[in-house]
ZAMI-507409 format. One record per residue (C-alpha): chain; y, z, x; residue number from 1; residue in three letters. Coordinates in nm, 3 decimals, padded with zeros to 5 digits. Last residue first. Layout:
ATOM / A / Y / Z / X / NUM / Ala
...
This chain:
ATOM / A / -08.884 / 05.764 / 23.080 / 351 / Gly
ATOM / A / -08.838 / 06.040 / 22.830 / 350 / Leu
ATOM / A / -08.796 / 06.302 / 23.102 / 349 / Leu
ATOM / A / -08.544 / 06.094 / 23.294 / 348 / Ala
ATOM / A / -08.343 / 06.025 / 22.982 / 347 / Asp
ATOM / A / -08.323 / 06.397 / 22.908 / 346 / Leu
ATOM / A / -08.201 / 06.474 / 23.260 / 345 / Lys
ATOM / A / -07.926 / 06.214 / 23.229 / 344 / Ala
ATOM / A / -07.828 / 06.340 / 22.887 / 343 / Asp
ATOM / A / -07.778 / 06.697 / 23.022 / 342 / Phe
ATOM / A / -07.566 / 06.576 / 23.313 / 341 / Ser
ATOM / A / -07.351 / 06.361 / 23.087 / 340 / Gln
ATOM / A / -07.295 / 06.657 / 22.851 / 339 / Glu
ATOM / A / -07.160 / 06.871 / 23.133 / 338 / Ala
ATOM / A / -06.927 / 06.594 / 23.247 / 337 / Gly
ATOM / A / -06.795 / 06.532 / 22.897 / 336 / Ser
ATOM / A / -06.936 / 06.270 / 22.668 / 335 / Pro
ATOM / A / -06.778 / 05.927 / 22.601 / 334 / Ala
ATOM / A / -06.769 / 05.881 / 22.224 / 333 / Ala
ATOM / A / -07.092 / 05.777 / 22.057 / 332 / Ala
ATOM / A / -07.284 / 05.449 / 22.030 / 331 / Pro
ATOM / A / -07.519 / 05.442 / 21.728 / 330 / Ala
ATOM / A / -07.855 / 05.597 / 21.770 / 329 / Thr
ATOM / A / -08.180 / 05.419 / 21.857 / 328 / Thr
ATOM / A / -08.491 / 05.574 / 21.711 / 327 / Val
ATOM / A / -08.847 / 05.506 / 21.842 / 326 / Glu
ATOM / A / -08.811 / 05.689 / 22.172 / 325 / Pro
ATOM / A / -08.665 / 05.998 / 22.008 / 324 / Thr
ATOM / A / -08.326 / 06.170 / 22.039 / 323 / Val
ATOM / A / -08.215 / 06.436 / 21.794 / 322 / Thr
ATOM / A / -07.840 / 06.509 / 21.782 / 321 / Gln
ATOM / A / -07.712 / 06.845 / 21.666 / 320 / Val
ATOM / A / -07.337 / 06.841 / 21.597 / 319 / Pro
ATOM / A / -07.135 / 07.104 / 21.788 / 318 / Ala
ATOM / A / -07.029 / 07.392 / 21.567 / 317 / Ala
ATOM / A / -06.667 / 07.391 / 21.466 / 316 / Pro
ATOM / A / -06.455 / 07.644 / 21.660 / 315 / Ala
ATOM / A / -06.387 / 07.964 / 21.469 / 314 / Pro
ATOM / A / -06.025 / 07.995 / 21.349 / 313 / Gln
ATOM / A / -05.821 / 08.266 / 21.522 / 312 / Val
ATOM / A / -05.548 / 08.415 / 21.304 / 311 / Val
ATOM / A / -05.264 / 08.548 / 21.518 / 310 / Pro
ATOM / A / -05.183 / 08.913 / 21.445 / 309 / Ala
ATOM / A / -04.887 / 08.960 / 21.218 / 308 / Gln
ATOM / A / -04.621 / 09.188 / 21.352 / 307 / Val
ATOM / A / -04.562 / 09.555 / 21.295 / 306 / Gln
ATOM / A / -04.244 / 09.693 / 21.449 / 305 / Gln
ATOM / A / -04.209 / 10.035 / 21.601 / 304 / Thr
ATOM / A / -03.863 / 10.133 / 21.727 / 303 / Gln
ATOM / A / -03.858 / 10.371 / 22.018 / 302 / Gln
ATOM / A / -03.533 / 10.538 / 22.123 / 301 / Val
ATOM / A / -03.459 / 10.578 / 22.492 / 300 / Gln
ATOM / A / -03.198 / 10.823 / 22.616 / 299 / Gln
ATOM / A / -02.872 / 10.703 / 22.766 / 298 / Ala
ATOM / A / -02.797 / 10.783 / 23.128 / 297 / Pro
ATOM / A / -02.610 / 11.110 / 23.189 / 296 / Ala
ATOM / A / -02.264 / 11.262 / 23.172 / 295 / Thr
ATOM / A / -02.069 / 10.995 / 22.985 / 294 / Val
ATOM / A / -01.720 / 10.850 / 22.961 / 293 / Gly
ATOM / A / -01.395 / 11.031 / 23.046 / 292 / Phe
ATOM / A / -01.222 / 11.082 / 22.712 / 291 / Gly
ATOM / A / -01.474 / 11.335 / 22.581 / 290 / Gly
ATOM / A / -01.813 / 11.261 / 22.731 / 289 / Met
ATOM / A / -01.965 / 11.016 / 22.480 / 288 / Ala
ATOM / A / -02.343 / 10.982 / 22.463 / 287 / Ala
ATOM / A / -02.476 / 10.652 / 22.599 / 286 / Ala
ATOM / A / -02.577 / 10.390 / 22.342 / 285 / Gln
ATOM / A / -02.949 / 10.401 / 22.264 / 284 / Gln
ATOM / A / -03.172 / 10.169 / 22.462 / 283 / Pro
ATOM / A / -03.433 / 09.972 / 22.257 / 282 / Gln
ATOM / A / -03.806 / 09.997 / 22.317 / 281 / Val
ATOM / A / -04.020 / 09.759 / 22.101 / 280 / Val
ATOM / A / -04.372 / 09.881 / 22.021 / 279 / Thr
ATOM / A / -04.622 / 09.621 / 21.887 / 278 / Gln
ATOM / A / -04.863 / 09.736 / 21.619 / 277 / Gln
ATOM / A / -05.185 / 09.550 / 21.521 / 276 / Pro
ATOM / A / -05.202 / 09.409 / 21.168 / 275 / Ala
ATOM / A / -05.298 / 09.515 / 20.817 / 274 / Pro
ATOM / A / -05.048 / 09.426 / 20.696 / 273 / Ala
ATOM / A / -04.782 / 09.159 / 20.707 / 272 / Gln
ATOM / A / -04.422 / 09.180 / 20.819 / 271 / Val
ATOM / A / -04.382 / 09.556 / 20.806 / 270 / Thr
ATOM / A / -04.072 / 09.709 / 20.965 / 269 / Gln
ATOM / A / -04.131 / 10.058 / 21.091 / 268 / Gln
ATOM / A / -03.858 / 10.285 / 21.225 / 267 / Val
ATOM / A / -03.985 / 10.561 / 21.450 / 266 / Ala
ATOM / A / -03.819 / 10.891 / 21.394 / 265 / Gln
ATOM / A / -03.581 / 11.083 / 21.616 / 264 / Gln
ATOM / A / -03.534 / 11.429 / 21.482 / 263 / Gln
ATOM / A / -03.227 / 11.613 / 21.364 / 262 / Pro
ATOM / A / -03.289 / 11.985 / 21.321 / 261 / Gln
ATOM / A / -03.263 / 12.113 / 20.967 / 260 / Pro
ATOM / A / -03.016 / 12.403 / 20.938 / 259 / Gln
ATOM / A / -03.138 / 12.749 / 20.865 / 258 / Pro
ATOM / A / -02.920 / 12.934 / 20.614 / 257 / Pro
ATOM / A / -02.640 / 13.142 / 20.762 / 256 / Gln
ATOM / A / -02.596 / 13.505 / 20.849 / 255 / Glu
ATOM / A / -02.281 / 13.568 / 21.048 / 254 / Phe
ATOM / A / -02.325 / 13.633 / 21.417 / 253 / Gln
ATOM / A / -02.190 / 13.895 / 21.655 / 252 / Leu
ATOM / A / -02.311 / 13.803 / 22.004 / 251 / Ala
ATOM / A / -02.556 / 14.016 / 22.202 / 250 / Pro
ATOM / A / -02.412 / 14.068 / 22.553 / 249 / Val
ATOM / A / -02.567 / 13.858 / 22.826 / 248 / Pro
ATOM / A / -02.660 / 14.034 / 23.153 / 247 / Ala
ATOM / A / -02.408 / 13.946 / 23.420 / 246 / Gln
ATOM / A / -02.370 / 13.648 / 23.651 / 245 / Gln
ATOM / A / -02.127 / 13.690 / 23.938 / 244 / Pro
ATOM / A / -01.805 / 13.493 / 23.881 / 243 / Ala
ATOM / A / -01.758 / 13.128 / 23.977 / 242 / Ala
ATOM / A / -01.405 / 13.050 / 24.089 / 241 / Phe
ATOM / A / -01.083 / 12.970 / 23.903 / 240 / Thr
ATOM / A / -00.784 / 12.917 / 24.132 / 239 / Glu
ATOM / A / -00.493 / 13.154 / 24.084 / 238 / Gly
ATOM / A / -00.277 / 13.136 / 23.774 / 237 / Glu
ATOM / A / 00.069 / 12.978 / 23.745 / 236 / Ala
ATOM / A / 00.009 / 12.605 / 23.702 / 235 / Leu
ATOM / A / -00.304 / 12.627 / 23.488 / 234 / Ile
ATOM / A / -00.175 / 12.931 / 23.300 / 233 / Arg
ATOM / A / 00.150 / 12.752 / 23.211 / 232 / Gln
ATOM / A / -00.051 / 12.451 / 23.095 / 231 / Val
ATOM / A / -00.255 / 12.682 / 22.874 / 230 / Gln
ATOM / A / 00.053 / 12.847 / 22.722 / 229 / Ala
ATOM / A / 00.183 / 12.513 / 22.597 / 228 / Ser
ATOM / A / 00.517 / 12.358 / 22.697 / 227 / Asp
ATOM / A / 00.373 / 12.040 / 22.847 / 226 / Arg
ATOM / A / 00.104 / 12.040 / 22.577 / 225 / Phe
ATOM / A / 00.343 / 11.967 / 22.289 / 224 / His
ATOM / A / 00.533 / 11.703 / 22.486 / 223 / Leu
ATOM / A / 00.205 / 11.526 / 22.563 / 222 / Val
ATOM / A / 00.088 / 11.529 / 22.201 / 221 / Gln
ATOM / A / 00.417 / 11.388 / 22.075 / 220 / Glu
ATOM / A / 00.405 / 11.117 / 22.344 / 219 / Ala
ATOM / A / 00.056 / 11.018 / 22.229 / 218 / Glu
ATOM / A / 00.188 / 10.951 / 21.878 / 217 / Ala
ATOM / A / 00.482 / 10.751 / 22.017 / 216 / Asp
ATOM / A / 00.246 / 10.541 / 22.228 / 215 / Thr
ATOM / A / 00.195 / 10.592 / 22.600 / 214 / Leu
ATOM / A / 00.285 / 10.327 / 22.854 / 213 / Leu
ATOM / A / -00.002 / 10.153 / 23.031 / 212 / Arg
ATOM / A / -00.233 / 10.174 / 23.334 / 211 / Ile
ATOM / A / -00.026 / 10.307 / 23.624 / 210 / Pro
ATOM / A / -00.188 / 10.343 / 23.969 / 209 / Ser
ATOM / A / -00.269 / 10.644 / 24.188 / 208 / Phe
ATOM / A / -00.478 / 10.660 / 24.505 / 207 / Glu
ATOM / A / -00.671 / 10.970 / 24.604 / 206 / Phe
ATOM / A / -00.845 / 11.049 / 24.933 / 205 / Lys
ATOM / A / -01.202 / 11.178 / 24.925 / 204 / Pro
ATOM / A / -01.335 / 11.143 / 25.283 / 203 / Tyr
ATOM / A / -01.489 / 10.826 / 25.429 / 202 / Ser
ATOM / A / -01.170 / 10.626 / 25.379 / 201 / Glu
ATOM / A / -01.168 / 10.250 / 25.314 / 200 / Thr
ATOM / A / -01.253 / 10.285 / 24.945 / 199 / Ala
ATOM / A / -00.954 / 10.502 / 24.861 / 198 / Val
ATOM / A / -01.074 / 10.716 / 24.571 / 197 / Phe
ATOM / A / -00.945 / 10.663 / 24.218 / 196 / Ser
ATOM / A / -00.684 / 10.812 / 23.987 / 195 / Ile
ATOM / A / -00.573 / 10.585 / 23.700 / 194 / Arg
ATOM / A / -00.255 / 10.698 / 23.527 / 193 / Thr
ATOM / A / -00.146 / 10.661 / 23.164 / 192 / Gly
ATOM / A / 00.232 / 10.659 / 23.137 / 191 / Val
ATOM / A / 00.504 / 10.884 / 22.992 / 190 / Ala
ATOM / A / 00.397 / 11.191 / 23.194 / 189 / Phe
ATOM / A / 00.523 / 11.035 / 23.521 / 188 / Tyr
ATOM / A / 00.861 / 10.970 / 23.360 / 187 / His
ATOM / A / 00.948 / 10.601 / 23.366 / 186 / Tyr
ATOM / A / 01.269 / 10.426 / 23.478 / 185 / Gly
ATOM / A / 01.107 / 10.173 / 23.713 / 184 / Met
ATOM / A / 01.242 / 10.357 / 24.019 / 183 / Gly
ATOM / A / 01.107 / 10.684 / 23.877 / 182 / Lys
ATOM / A / 00.763 / 10.532 / 23.848 / 181 / Leu
ATOM / A / 00.774 / 10.423 / 24.212 / 180 / Gln
ATOM / A / 00.904 / 10.763 / 24.322 / 179 / Glu
ATOM / A / 00.619 / 10.945 / 24.145 / 178 / Ala
ATOM / A / 00.361 / 10.712 / 24.304 / 177 / Tyr
ATOM / A / 00.506 / 10.773 / 24.650 / 176 / Thr
ATOM / A / 00.488 / 11.150 / 24.598 / 175 / Ala
ATOM / A / 00.124 / 11.127 / 24.486 / 174 / Leu
ATOM / A / 00.033 / 10.905 / 24.783 / 173 / Ala
ATOM / A / 00.193 / 11.158 / 25.019 / 172 / Gln
ATOM / A / 00.001 / 11.441 / 24.855 / 171 / Leu
ATOM / A / -00.337 / 11.270 / 24.890 / 170 / Ser
ATOM / A / -00.448 / 11.411 / 25.229 / 169 / Ala
ATOM / A / -00.342 / 11.761 / 25.117 / 168 / Ala
ATOM / A / -00.571 / 11.763 / 24.815 / 167 / Pro
ATOM / A / -00.454 / 11.710 / 24.454 / 166 / Val
ATOM / A / -00.596 / 12.000 / 24.254 / 165 / Arg
ATOM / A / -00.659 / 11.898 / 23.893 / 164 / Leu
ATOM / A / -00.658 / 12.160 / 23.618 / 163 / Leu
ATOM / A / -00.738 / 12.063 / 23.260 / 162 / Met
ATOM / A / -00.547 / 12.051 / 22.931 / 161 / Pro
ATOM / A / -00.735 / 12.119 / 22.605 / 160 / Gly
ATOM / A / -01.052 / 12.312 / 22.525 / 159 / Gly
ATOM / A / -01.326 / 12.101 / 22.678 / 158 / Phe
ATOM / A / -01.441 / 11.903 / 22.373 / 157 / Met
ATOM / A / -01.095 / 11.944 / 22.221 / 156 / Glu
ATOM / A / -00.946 / 11.707 / 22.479 / 155 / Asn
ATOM / A / -00.615 / 11.684 / 22.286 / 154 / Pro
ATOM / A / -00.528 / 11.380 / 22.507 / 153 / Ile
ATOM / A / -00.845 / 11.184 / 22.427 / 152 / Asp
ATOM / A / -00.830 / 10.830 / 22.572 / 151 / Gln
ATOM / A / -00.589 / 10.927 / 22.852 / 150 / Leu
ATOM / A / -00.792 / 11.234 / 22.943 / 149 / Pro
ATOM / A / -00.561 / 11.533 / 23.002 / 148 / Ala
ATOM / A / -00.394 / 11.667 / 23.318 / 147 / Ile
ATOM / A / -00.230 / 11.987 / 23.444 / 146 / Ala
ATOM / A / -00.143 / 11.952 / 23.813 / 145 / Ala
ATOM / A / -00.179 / 12.183 / 24.111 / 144 / Arg
ATOM / A / -00.075 / 12.034 / 24.444 / 143 / Lys
ATOM / A / -00.271 / 12.122 / 24.757 / 142 / Ala
ATOM / A / -00.215 / 12.258 / 25.107 / 141 / Asp
ATOM / A / -00.503 / 12.384 / 25.324 / 140 / Gln
ATOM / A / -00.463 / 12.689 / 25.547 / 139 / Cys
ATOM / A / -00.633 / 12.602 / 25.877 / 138 / Ala
ATOM / A / -00.365 / 12.340 / 25.935 / 137 / Lys
ATOM / A / -00.416 / 12.010 / 26.113 / 136 / Gly
ATOM / A / -00.451 / 11.855 / 26.456 / 135 / Lys
ATOM / A / -00.685 / 11.562 / 26.512 / 134 / Lys
ATOM / A / -01.013 / 11.575 / 26.704 / 133 / Gly
ATOM / A / -01.216 / 11.374 / 26.451 / 132 / Ala
ATOM / A / -01.398 / 11.693 / 26.346 / 131 / Pro
ATOM / A / -01.050 / 11.831 / 26.257 / 130 / Thr
ATOM / A / -00.868 / 12.082 / 26.477 / 129 / Ile
ATOM / A / -00.707 / 12.370 / 26.292 / 128 / Arg
ATOM / A / -00.410 / 12.595 / 26.373 / 127 / Ser
ATOM / A / -00.233 / 12.282 / 26.503 / 126 / Gly
ATOM / A / 00.045 / 12.290 / 26.244 / 125 / Trp
ATOM / A / 00.108 / 12.646 / 26.132 / 124 / Gln
ATOM / A / -00.019 / 12.783 / 25.802 / 123 / Asn
ATOM / A / -00.301 / 12.982 / 25.967 / 122 / His
ATOM / A / -00.038 / 13.166 / 26.176 / 121 / Pro
ATOM / A / 00.127 / 13.302 / 25.858 / 120 / Cys
ATOM / A / 00.508 / 13.324 / 25.882 / 119 / Ala
ATOM / A / 00.582 / 13.060 / 25.619 / 118 / Ala
ATOM / A / 00.304 / 13.187 / 25.392 / 117 / Cys
ATOM / A / 00.465 / 13.527 / 25.359 / 116 / Thr
ATOM / A / 00.326 / 13.883 / 25.386 / 115 / Thr
ATOM / A / 00.043 / 13.765 / 25.608 / 114 / Cys
ATOM / A / -00.334 / 13.721 / 25.609 / 113 / Gln
ATOM / A / -00.427 / 13.844 / 25.261 / 112 / Ala
ATOM / A / -00.796 / 13.934 / 25.262 / 111 / Ala
ATOM / A / -00.964 / 13.918 / 24.919 / 110 / Lys
ATOM / A / -00.666 / 13.742 / 24.758 / 109 / Ser
ATOM / A / -00.604 / 13.868 / 24.402 / 108 / Gln
ATOM / A / -00.240 / 13.959 / 24.478 / 107 / Pro
ATOM / A / -00.176 / 13.591 / 24.562 / 106 / Asp
ATOM / A / -00.038 / 13.538 / 24.909 / 105 / Pro
ATOM / A / 00.335 / 13.451 / 24.928 / 104 / Thr
ATOM / A / 00.535 / 13.128 / 24.929 / 103 / Leu
ATOM / A / 00.299 / 12.847 / 24.831 / 102 / Gly
ATOM / A / 00.334 / 12.940 / 24.464 / 101 / Asn
ATOM / A / -00.040 / 12.963 / 24.395 / 100 / Thr
ATOM / A / -00.131 / 13.131 / 24.722 / 99 / Ser
ATOM / A / -00.474 / 13.186 / 24.870 / 98 / Phe
ATOM / A / -00.660 / 13.418 / 25.108 / 97 / Cys
ATOM / A / -01.032 / 13.476 / 25.157 / 96 / Asp
ATOM / A / -01.112 / 13.181 / 24.934 / 95 / Pro
ATOM / A / -01.328 / 13.242 / 24.625 / 94 / Ala
ATOM / A / -01.682 / 13.108 / 24.653 / 93 / Glu
ATOM / A / -01.758 / 12.804 / 24.439 / 92 / Thr
ATOM / A / -01.897 / 12.598 / 24.727 / 91 / Ser
ATOM / A / -01.942 / 12.223 / 24.679 / 90 / Gly
ATOM / A / -01.841 / 12.133 / 25.036 / 89 / Glu
ATOM / A / -01.816 / 12.444 / 25.254 / 88 / Val
ATOM / A / -01.460 / 12.555 / 25.335 / 87 / Tyr
ATOM / A / -01.398 / 12.715 / 25.672 / 86 / Gly
ATOM / A / -01.526 / 13.047 / 25.804 / 85 / Asn
ATOM / A / -01.213 / 13.249 / 25.719 / 84 / Gln
ATOM / A / -01.133 / 13.030 / 25.419 / 83 / Tyr
ATOM / A / -00.766 / 12.959 / 25.341 / 82 / Trp
ATOM / A / -00.613 / 12.805 / 25.027 / 81 / Ile
ATOM / A / -00.251 / 12.706 / 24.960 / 80 / Lys
ATOM / A / -00.056 / 12.587 / 24.655 / 79 / Ser
ATOM / A / 00.231 / 12.343 / 24.687 / 78 / Lys
ATOM / A / 00.542 / 12.425 / 24.491 / 77 / Asn
ATOM / A / 00.689 / 12.309 / 24.158 / 76 / Thr
ATOM / A / 00.349 / 12.284 / 23.989 / 75 / Gly
ATOM / A / 00.273 / 11.964 / 23.802 / 74 / Ala
ATOM / A / 00.286 / 11.869 / 23.434 / 73 / Lys
ATOM / A / 00.108 / 11.648 / 23.184 / 72 / Leu
ATOM / A / -00.046 / 11.394 / 23.420 / 71 / Ile
ATOM / A / -00.212 / 11.165 / 23.166 / 70 / Val
ATOM / A / -00.558 / 11.056 / 23.272 / 69 / Val
ATOM / A / -00.789 / 10.765 / 23.349 / 68 / Glu
ATOM / A / -01.060 / 10.862 / 23.598 / 67 / Val
ATOM / A / -01.200 / 10.666 / 23.893 / 66 / Ser
ATOM / A / -01.519 / 10.621 / 24.095 / 65 / Asn
ATOM / A / -01.745 / 10.704 / 23.800 / 64 / Arg
ATOM / A / -02.099 / 10.812 / 23.882 / 63 / Pro
ATOM / A / -02.399 / 10.577 / 23.842 / 62 / Gly
ATOM / A / -02.513 / 10.323 / 23.585 / 61 / Asp
ATOM / A / -02.459 / 10.520 / 23.263 / 60 / Gly
ATOM / A / -02.290 / 10.224 / 23.093 / 59 / Asp
ATOM / A / -01.970 / 10.426 / 23.044 / 58 / Pro
ATOM / A / -01.978 / 10.530 / 23.413 / 57 / Arg
ATOM / A / -02.078 / 10.887 / 23.479 / 56 / Met
ATOM / A / -01.875 / 11.205 / 23.511 / 55 / Leu
ATOM / A / -02.087 / 11.486 / 23.658 / 54 / Thr
ATOM / A / -02.097 / 11.804 / 23.455 / 53 / Arg
ATOM / A / -02.050 / 12.152 / 23.604 / 52 / Glu
ATOM / A / -02.115 / 12.459 / 23.392 / 51 / Glu
ATOM / A / -01.971 / 12.810 / 23.431 / 50 / Gly
ATOM / A / -01.739 / 12.791 / 23.133 / 49 / Arg
ATOM / A / -01.599 / 12.452 / 23.234 / 48 / His
ATOM / A / -01.627 / 12.250 / 23.551 / 47 / Arg
ATOM / A / -01.580 / 11.876 / 23.510 / 46 / Ile
ATOM / A / -01.704 / 11.629 / 23.772 / 45 / Ser
ATOM / A / -01.591 / 11.333 / 23.980 / 44 / Trp
ATOM / A / -01.804 / 11.204 / 24.268 / 43 / Val
ATOM / A / -01.635 / 11.092 / 24.591 / 42 / Lys
ATOM / A / -01.738 / 11.386 / 24.808 / 41 / Gly
ATOM / A / -01.762 / 11.655 / 24.549 / 40 / Arg
ATOM / A / -01.490 / 11.628 / 24.287 / 39 / Tyr
ATOM / A / -01.291 / 11.837 / 24.041 / 38 / Gly
ATOM / A / -01.142 / 11.824 / 23.693 / 37 / Leu
ATOM / A / -01.119 / 12.191 / 23.599 / 36 / Ile
ATOM / A / -01.150 / 12.335 / 23.248 / 35 / Pro
ATOM / A / -00.951 / 12.646 / 23.154 / 34 / Phe
ATOM / A / -01.042 / 13.012 / 23.145 / 33 / Gly
ATOM / A / -00.873 / 13.271 / 22.923 / 32 / Met
ATOM / A / -00.740 / 13.585 / 23.085 / 31 / Glu
ATOM / A / -00.766 / 13.891 / 22.861 / 30 / Ile
ATOM / A / -00.456 / 14.112 / 22.842 / 29 / Gly
ATOM / A / -00.390 / 14.028 / 22.477 / 28 / Ala
ATOM / A / -00.682 / 13.838 / 22.324 / 27 / Ser
ATOM / A / -00.748 / 14.081 / 22.038 / 26 / Leu
ATOM / A / -00.383 / 14.159 / 21.966 / 25 / Glu
ATOM / A / -00.313 / 13.785 / 21.960 / 24 / Asp
ATOM / A / -00.486 / 13.778 / 21.620 / 23 / Asn
ATOM / A / -00.164 / 13.922 / 21.475 / 22 / Val
ATOM / A / -00.010 / 13.580 / 21.548 / 21 / Ser
ATOM / A / -00.156 / 13.444 / 21.223 / 20 / Ala
ATOM / A / 00.138 / 13.595 / 21.038 / 19 / Ala
ATOM / A / 00.056 / 13.786 / 20.720 / 18 / Met
ATOM / A / 00.117 / 13.589 / 20.400 / 17 / Gly
ATOM / A / -00.202 / 13.691 / 20.228 / 16 / Ala
ATOM / A / -00.364 / 14.006 / 20.364 / 15 / Phe
ATOM / A / -00.319 / 14.217 / 20.046 / 14 / Arg
ATOM / A / -00.439 / 13.922 / 19.835 / 13 / Ala
ATOM / A / -00.777 / 13.928 / 20.006 / 12 / Ala
ATOM / A / -00.870 / 13.606 / 20.185 / 11 / Val
ATOM / A / -01.043 / 13.343 / 19.976 / 10 / Gln
ATOM / A / -01.412 / 13.263 / 19.922 / 9 / Gly
ATOM / A / -01.691 / 13.149 / 20.155 / 8 / Gln
ATOM / A / -01.682 / 13.187 / 20.531 / 7 / Leu
ATOM / A / -01.699 / 12.896 / 20.776 / 6 / Pro
ATOM / A / -01.948 / 12.959 / 21.058 / 5 / Val
ATOM / A / -01.896 / 13.163 / 21.375 / 4 / Ile
ATOM / A / -02.153 / 13.177 / 21.655 / 3 / Asn
ATOM / A / -01.980 / 13.393 / 21.912 / 2 / Ser
ATOM / A / -02.010 / 13.316 / 22.283 / 1 / Met
C-alpha cells in the first residue's frame, strides 16, 4: 500500500487540461477488491483487504445482531457455491465450483462439475441431506447484493459499496420483503433496511424490515452508486477469497517531515496543594466504525484530579486531676466506664 501525501506546487503547464481518465492505464487489467459484509454464526463482520473486523454494538457491549443498510442493487440471478467436502464455518477457502450467474460454472472454478448448472447433479434437490435429516442441495444458492451503510452511504472508510451474500434460507424472506415494498409503492433502494437474524432459528436466517425513506441527498448518492463500476464488479465478479500471503513489496513513498504522534496525557485539576492524588477513570466514547458502529470496546482514559486531604485536628489532652485526702474537688460530669474503673481502684487504695 502506497503512502502518498499531498504534493506542493502546481502541475506543469504542459499537463494542464489532460483528462484524469489517463490514470486508468495503470489500473487497466487489474481487479480491484471490494469490502464484504459477512457473518459467522450470528455475528456480523466486515472483510476488507485481508482483514476481518467484527461489528460491535455502539456501546461496545457485545456484537451487533442487526445492521442498517441501503440495498443498492441485486444480481438478476442466484449465485451458486459447491464444496467437495462441504463448507466449514469461517473458512476462506475458495469453493471447488461456483457460478456467479447461476447458469454456468465460473471460469475460475477449481473443479467445474458440469457445463451447465441446470444439469449438474449437485444442483438437484435431494443431493444433500442436512444434519436434521431434511433434503437439500449440495450446491448452495445465494443472492448477491451491493449494499451501503444507511448512516454513511459513501462508506469511504471501506472504499464504497459492499458485497452481501443472502443465503438460501433467507431468499424467501428477501422476496417477500421486496413484494411488500412494491405494494406500498417504494423501490427497495429508496428505503433504509434493517437486516437481523431470526431469533427462533439456531442457524443464521435473515429477516428484513424498513426503517425510513431516504432523503433527496441520500437518493442522489444511491443513484450514483447503482451505476458505478464497483457495484458492477460486486454483482458480476466471482466471490472474493483469501489469497496466499506473499512477501511484501517495498512501497514507493514521498519524503515527508515526521509527524508528532498523539499521546494520551493525564489532565490535572488542582484544588489545593500539596495534597494526595486521587485517580478518576472515565470511559472514552467508543471509536466509530463507519456507518455500522464500533469494532471493539472503548479504551480507558485516566484523568488525575488532586483533592484536598482532610485536616485532622489533634484531640484535646485530657485534664489532669490530682486527688488527695485533704482536698475535695467539685462534682464532675459522669465518667465513662473505663474512668469509673480507674476511680474505683484509686478510692480503694486511699481508703
